[in-house]
N, C-alpha and C positions, 0 to 999 in steps of 0.2 A: 907080161903086163906090168906096168909101172904107173902108180896112181899118185896124183897130187891132191892133198887135202888143204884147202885154203881157209885158214881160220882155226885158232887153237883154243876156242872156248870148249864147253862141255860137249857140244855136238861134234866139233872137229876131233876132240879127243876120242869120243866113242867111235867115230868112223875110222880113225887111224888104228885103234886097238883091234877093231873087227877085221880090218884088212890085214893087219900084221898077223893076227892069230890064225888067219886062213892062208898064210904063206905068201901074201901079195906084197911085193916091195912098195913102200909108201914113203912119201916125203910130206911132212907137215909144216906148212908155212904159218907163222904167227908174227904179226907186226909188233907185239909187245915183247918184253924181255922174259916173260914167264907165260906158261900156259894158264888157262882158266877163264879168260874173257871177263865177263862182269861178275864172276864168282871165283875170286882168287884172293890170295893174301897180298897185302900192301904194307909198306913201311909208312906209318903215320906218326910223325914226330918221334921217331926212334922206336916205336912200338910195332910189332908185327901183328896186324889185325886184318879183318876182311875189308875189301873195298866196298862192301855193302852187306848188311846183315841178312842172312838167309835162314829160313826154317824149313826143314824137310819133314816128310811124313813116312810112316811105314809103308804106305802105298807106292813109294818110289822104288818099285821092284827092280826095274832095269838099272837104275843108278846103283842100288846096293849090289846087284850082280856084277856090274862093271867094276865097282870098287874091289870086290873079292877077286876078280879076274886079274887085277894089276897088283894084288898083294896088300890092299888096304882093308883092314878088318873093321867093319861097321860097328861091331859090338864093343870095340875098344875106342873108336873115334867119336861115337855118338853117346850122349846121355839119352837113353830111350825111356820114355815115360808115357803112361796112358794120357790121352787128351784131357786137358783141363782148361776151361775158359773161365777166367775170374776177372773182376774189375772192382773198383773202389766204391761202386754204387750198391754193392751187396749182392750182385748176381754171381752165381757160381754153378757151373756144369762140369761134372767129373764123370768120366767113363770108367767103370770098374773093370777088373780083369775077369770078365765073363765072356763066354763064347758069343760071337756075333749071331743074330742082331740083339741079343739080350743086353749086351753092354750099352748100346745106344738107347734102348728102351728104358733100362734102369736109370741111366744118366739123365735122361729127359724127365722122367717122373720124379726123380730126387733133386732136380735142379732147385737152387735157392733163389728167392726173389721173383718167382713166377707162380701165378695162380693155377689151380688144378684144371680149370676149364680151358685155359690157353694151352696147357700141356696136352690135354686130351685132343683138342682140335689139331694141334701140331702133329701128334702121333698119327691121327687119321690121315692128314695131308701127306705125311712122309710115306705111309703105307701105300697110298694111292700112287705116289711118284714111283715107288719101287715096282708096283704091279704093272705100270706102263713102261717099264724098262728105262726109266729116266729120260724118255723121249717126250718132248713137248710138241703140241700141235703147231706152234709157230715160235720162231726165235724172237721173243720180245725182250725188254729190259728186265733185269732182276727186280727192280722196283714194281713194274707192272705185274710181274709174276706173283710177287708177295702180296700186292694189293688184291689181285683176283682170288688168291687163296685165303684172304682174311688174316694174313700174317702181318698185323699192324700193331702188335703189343710189345711186351718186354723182349720176347725172343727175337723179334725183328731188329731192334736197336742194339741188343746186347750179344746176339749170336750171329744171325744171318748177315747183317750188314758188315760187321767186322770180318767175318770169314770170307765174304765175297771180296772185300777190298784186299785182304791178305792173299787170296788165291789168284784173283784176276787183275790186281793193281789198277782197278777201274771202279769208280763209285757206282752204287746200285742203280742210279738213274740213267747210267750210260752203259752198264755192263750187260753182257749177253746172258740171258737166263739159261740157254741151252749149254753154254760152256760151264756155267756154275753147276747145272744139274750133272754134267759129266764129272766134275770134281767131287760132288756129293756121292755119285754112283761108286766111285773108286775109293772113297774114304768112309764116310758115315754109313753109306749103303753097301759096303763091301761085305762078303760072307766071311772074310778073314779078320778077326779081331785085331791082329797086328797091324793091319793097314791104317787103323785110326791112331796109332801111336805117334807122339811127337818125337822127332829126332833132333836133338839140340847138339851141335858140334862142340866137342870138348877141346878142339884144337882149331887153329886158323884154317880157313877153307883150302888153302894150298895143300895142306897135309891130308885133306879128306880125299881128293882125287887128282888134281893137276900134277902135284909133285910125284906121287907114286906112279902115275901114268907115264910121266916123262921118263922116269927111270926104267919102267917096264918096256916102253917102246924102244929106247936106246939099247937095252939089253937083248932085245929080240930083233935087232937089225933095222928098225925104222930110222929115218933121217929127220932130225928136227932142225928147222931153220928159224930160230928165234930172232926177234928184232929185224925181220925181213918182211916188209910190206910188199904185197903183190900189186903191181901197177898195170899190167896188161894181161889179158886172157884172150886167146884166139883158138878156134877149133875148126877142123875140117873133117872129112870122112875118115881120115887115116890117123889123126893124132890131135893132141891138145898142146898148145904152147903157153907156158906160164912164164911171163917175162922172157920169152924167147927160148926157154928150156922145154924140151919135148917130153911129153907123158902120153900114156895110152888113154887115160881118162882123168877127170878131175871131179872132186866134190867141193862145192862152194859152201862153206860153213861159216861165213861171215854174218854179221848183223845185216838185216835187210837193206838198211840205208847205204851200207858199203857195197853190198852185192850189186846194186843197180849200176854202180860205176864200172864194175868188171863185166857184167853180163846184163845189159839193160832189157833183154827179151823176157820181161816178166810183167804180168798184168796186175799183180797184187799192189794195192794202194793202201798203206797203213798209216794210221795216226799213232802218236807215241805219248806215253805217260812218263812223268818224272818220278824218281824215287830218291829219297834222302835217308841217310843213316846218321844219327847224332849219337856220338859216344860221350858218356858222362862218367867221369871217375870220381867216386866217393871214397871215404876211408875203407880200408880193406875188410873191416868187420861188418860193413853194411851189406844187406842182402834183402831180396824180395821174398815174400812168403812162398811163392812158386816162381820158377824161372821165367815163365811167360805170363805177362799181365796186359790186359786190354785197357788202353788209355781213353777209350770212348770217343776218339776222334776230335778232341779239341783242336790240336794241330797234329799230334802223333796218333798212331793207331795201336801199336804194340811196343812193349818194352821187354827186352830179353836180358836176364841177369846172367852175365858171362863169368861171374865169380870174382873174388878179390875186390869187390866194390865197383866193378866196371859194368855199366849198363849200355845196351845198344838200343836206341829208339828208332822205329821205322815210320816213315811218312811216305805213303804211296798215292799216286794220282795228283792231278792238278788241284791246287787249293791256295788259301790265303798265305800259307807258310812260305810259298815261293818268293814272296815280296820281302820277307824278313831277312835281315843280315844274319850271318852265322852266330854272332854273339846274342842277338835278340832271340833267335830260334832256340839256342841252347838254354837261355833263361826261361823261355816259355815252357819248354819241355820239363825242365827241372821243377817248375811250379805245378805242372800237371801230375808229376810223379808224387808231389807232396813233400818235397825236401826243401825246407826253407834255407838251410845252410848252402853256401856256394860250393859248387863242384870243384874239386881240386884240379881238374883238367877236362877239357872238352875238345871235340873235333867233329866237324860237320863234313860229310862226304855227299856231294850232290851229283846226280846224273840226270840231265835234262831229257834224254831220250833212252831211258833205261829199258822200257818194255813197250810192246805195241799195245794199243788200246783194244781191249777185248770186248768189242761192241757187237750188237746183233747183226746178222747178215754179213759178217766179215768174209771177204774173199781171201782165201789162203792158198799159197802156191803148193803144188805137189812136189815130191822129191824128184820127179822126172821133169826135165826141161824139154824144149823142142829139139834140142840136139842130143843124139844118142850117146855122146861121150861126156856129157856134163850132167851132174846131179846136184841137188840142193839138200842141205841139212840146216837145222836151226829150229828153235822152239816155234818160230813163226810158220814153219812148214809142217808141224804136227798138229793137224786141224782139230783133233779131238780135245786138246787142252788149251788153256791160255798160256801165257809166257811163263814156263816153269823149267827148272833144271831137269825134271823127269822127261818133259816133252823134248828138250834138247837132246838128251841122251838117246831116247827112243828114235828120234829122227836121224841121228848120226849112224846108229846101228842099222836102221832100215836102208838108208842110202847106200851104205857099203854092201849090204847083202844083195840088194837089187842090182847094183852095179856088177857084182861078181856072178850073179845068176843070169845076167844078160837081159 
């Protein structure tokens, strides 16, 4: 058996590592010069930063396992902290280091800026969600779900709406309530306290997984074809041809908009959401009170303190910010952060089709295609989650395992 993996993002990396670990010859094709896809390191004005700011959670179990498998130590590469949601309006929720679910219960009851009545109603609502196994009667929007639950106060605007946008990259009035419930199930609703932890990368994303994975794959006999875009894919009962080269099978791990050009036999129709990361460099002695700060959605949603005075601001989903120039956007975010002095340096990274829109009733493709020698991987094919790195990793490992198991 000889397998081609097309696409070197986190799904393709996971598939290639799984195949290689099981002794299956593997060739990984990636159009870019490095692995990582939309979560990689990039050279920005001479600085090695991420091509987009990412935040991981302790619930990313497969991702952490994959990192360890290729020799990347999560305990060294991440700053692990208990979840803390804080903003400039006086709201603050901190999860203590208590066993689950006591950590969430204590954090909710001790939250600042929220009345006791609202806390109690929210606790009862969350307990009801857990009792139902986080399954909703119908997949409505998050806004409709919160309205029906009476979640219309401080916690809605300062917790649920920001968390929804961070996890689903889709505003609450268009986001799937069931997908958001799945995210809550595996984070705030998890029986493992560690699943709620924030994992803030101490290093550029390339060092978190793509670079260690590339080294591991090459050391274990896999072939990497970097800078090689696949233009044609054909399959019959006996083999798969990738740009005319013969393989036993192939895993298509590209973004869905690129997959359609290679293998159009797919019924999934996806809309896309943009994401922008705005880097702002202040003097090196500047820092936020906590590395993660909620900007309350003026334009940006979250700001991450990356150390040495460098901040990364995240803007997810369609909004007025798209019409602003890079200069105007940087100035607006600087004002939202509350820094009157000009940033020493700024850089805006925009991706117009960064993730699929996680809307209700979304049709998602399975990892199996109509052809027995072709498989799919990518966060869009992991139907239990919105577009996340964890979903990408799980989908890649699943595709490789099912391919090998026949």
